One Martini backbone bead per residue (centre of mass of N, CA, C, O) as a GRO file, in nm:
protein
   90
    1MET     BB    1  13.063  26.037  16.527
    2GLN     BB    2  13.160  26.019  16.854
    3ASP     BB    3  13.398  25.900  17.029
    4THR     BB    4  13.456  25.822  17.363
    5ASP     BB    5  13.791  25.883  17.340
    6GLU     BB    6  13.738  26.163  17.250
    7VAL     BB    7  13.874  26.494  17.283
    8VAL     BB    8  13.758  26.803  17.347
    9VAL     BB    9  13.932  27.127  17.296
   10GLY     BB   10  13.718  27.275  17.095
   11TYR     BB   11  13.624  27.562  16.880
   12LEU     BB   12  13.525  27.638  16.546
   13ILE     BB   13  13.481  27.880  16.298
   14GLN     BB   14  13.304  27.822  15.995
   15ARG     BB   15  13.310  27.895  15.631
   16GLU     BB   16  13.088  27.843  15.356
   17ASP     BB   17  13.077  27.921  15.047
   18ASN     BB   18  12.925  27.913  14.735
   19ASP     BB   19  13.209  27.761  14.625
   20GLY     BB   20  13.323  27.577  14.888
   21GLU     BB   21  13.485  27.755  15.061
   22ILE     BB   22  13.702  27.735  15.348
   23THR     BB   23  13.686  27.919  15.656
   24PHE     BB   24  13.833  28.089  15.945
   25TRP     BB   25  13.795  28.240  16.260
   26ASP     BB   26  13.935  28.570  16.344
   27PRO     BB   27  13.904  28.867  16.502
   28THR     BB   28  14.164  29.005  16.380
   29ASN     BB   29  14.171  28.855  16.065
   30GLU     BB   30  13.933  28.691  16.023
   31TRP     BB   31  13.928  28.519  15.736
   32LEU     BB   32  14.083  28.193  15.715
   33GLU     BB   33  14.244  27.908  15.579
   34ASP     BB   34  14.385  27.845  15.854
   35PRO     BB   35  14.295  27.675  16.141
   36ASN     BB   36  14.559  27.740  16.317
   37GLU     BB   37  14.481  28.070  16.310
   38ALA     BB   38  14.238  28.037  16.462
   39LYS     BB   39  13.999  28.055  16.690
   40LEU     BB   40  13.988  27.887  17.004
   41TYR     BB   41  13.721  27.770  17.162
   42GLU     BB   42  13.617  27.663  17.484
   43LYS     BB   43  13.317  27.759  17.441
   44GLN     BB   44  13.030  27.685  17.283
   45GLU     BB   45  12.856  27.937  17.339
   46GLU     BB   46  13.056  28.146  17.223
   47ALA     BB   47  13.074  28.029  16.938
   48GLU     BB   48  12.767  28.042  16.873
   49ALA     BB   49  12.734  28.348  16.909
   50ASP     BB   50  12.941  28.435  16.692
   51ALA     BB   51  12.818  28.274  16.457
   52LYS     BB   52  12.545  28.417  16.455
   53SER     BB   53  12.655  28.700  16.406
   54LEU     BB   54  12.801  28.630  16.139
   55GLN     BB   55  12.551  28.519  15.984
   56ASP     BB   56  12.374  28.777  15.994
   57GLY     BB   57  12.613  28.931  15.801
   58ASP     BB   58  12.590  28.674  15.593
   59THR     BB   59  12.524  28.604  15.229
   60THR     BB   60  12.784  28.401  15.116
   61GLY     BB   61  12.726  28.186  15.359
   62THR     BB   62  12.812  27.928  15.601
   63VAL     BB   63  12.793  27.920  15.954
   64THR     BB   64  12.995  27.717  16.179
   65VAL     BB   65  13.045  27.480  16.438
   66GLU     BB   66  13.351  27.311  16.526
   67LEU     BB   67  13.508  27.045  16.631
   68VAL     BB   68  13.797  26.983  16.846
   69PHE     BB   69  14.034  26.736  16.859
   70GLU     BB   70  14.244  26.538  16.999
   71ALA     BB   71  14.532  26.408  16.918
   72GLY     BB   72  14.627  26.110  16.827
   73ASP     BB   73  14.843  25.872  16.737
   74ASP     BB   74  14.727  25.864  16.437
   75ASP     BB   75  14.738  26.208  16.420
   76ASP     BB   76  15.064  26.236  16.421
   77TRP     BB   77  15.226  26.409  16.181
   78ASP     BB   78  15.505  26.495  16.285
   79ASP     BB   79  15.621  26.211  16.334
   80GLU     BB   80  15.604  26.116  16.040
   81GLU     BB   81  15.789  26.332  15.918
   82ASP     BB   82  16.038  26.272  16.094
   83GLU     BB   83  16.067  25.976  16.004
   84GLU     BB   84  16.114  26.031  15.703
   85GLU     BB   85  16.371  26.202  15.738
   86GLU     BB   86  16.540  25.982  15.879
   87ASN     BB   87  16.529  25.777  15.641
   88LYS     BB   88  16.677  25.962  15.433
   89LYS     BB   89  16.952  25.982  15.595
   90ALA     BB   90  17.015  25.658  15.610
   0.00000   0.00000   0.00000
């Protein structure tokens, strides 16, 4: 369930194959393991249309549209990594 203070920044198309492996869609490179390299759709309708088209031609997995939320203060991994490195230097 979505919290009321979470901001949706876009949509990713993901595919889970029969082995449980998850990949993400990019029109140029097709299915990728890294969601950061996948296409971030701004409009849900566009993502759903592409996902339906991809699912129609895919018999080896399930294609879904996933919400991407804006990272909050608790989700800022880069700051945590930077802080750990600073502590190691001290």
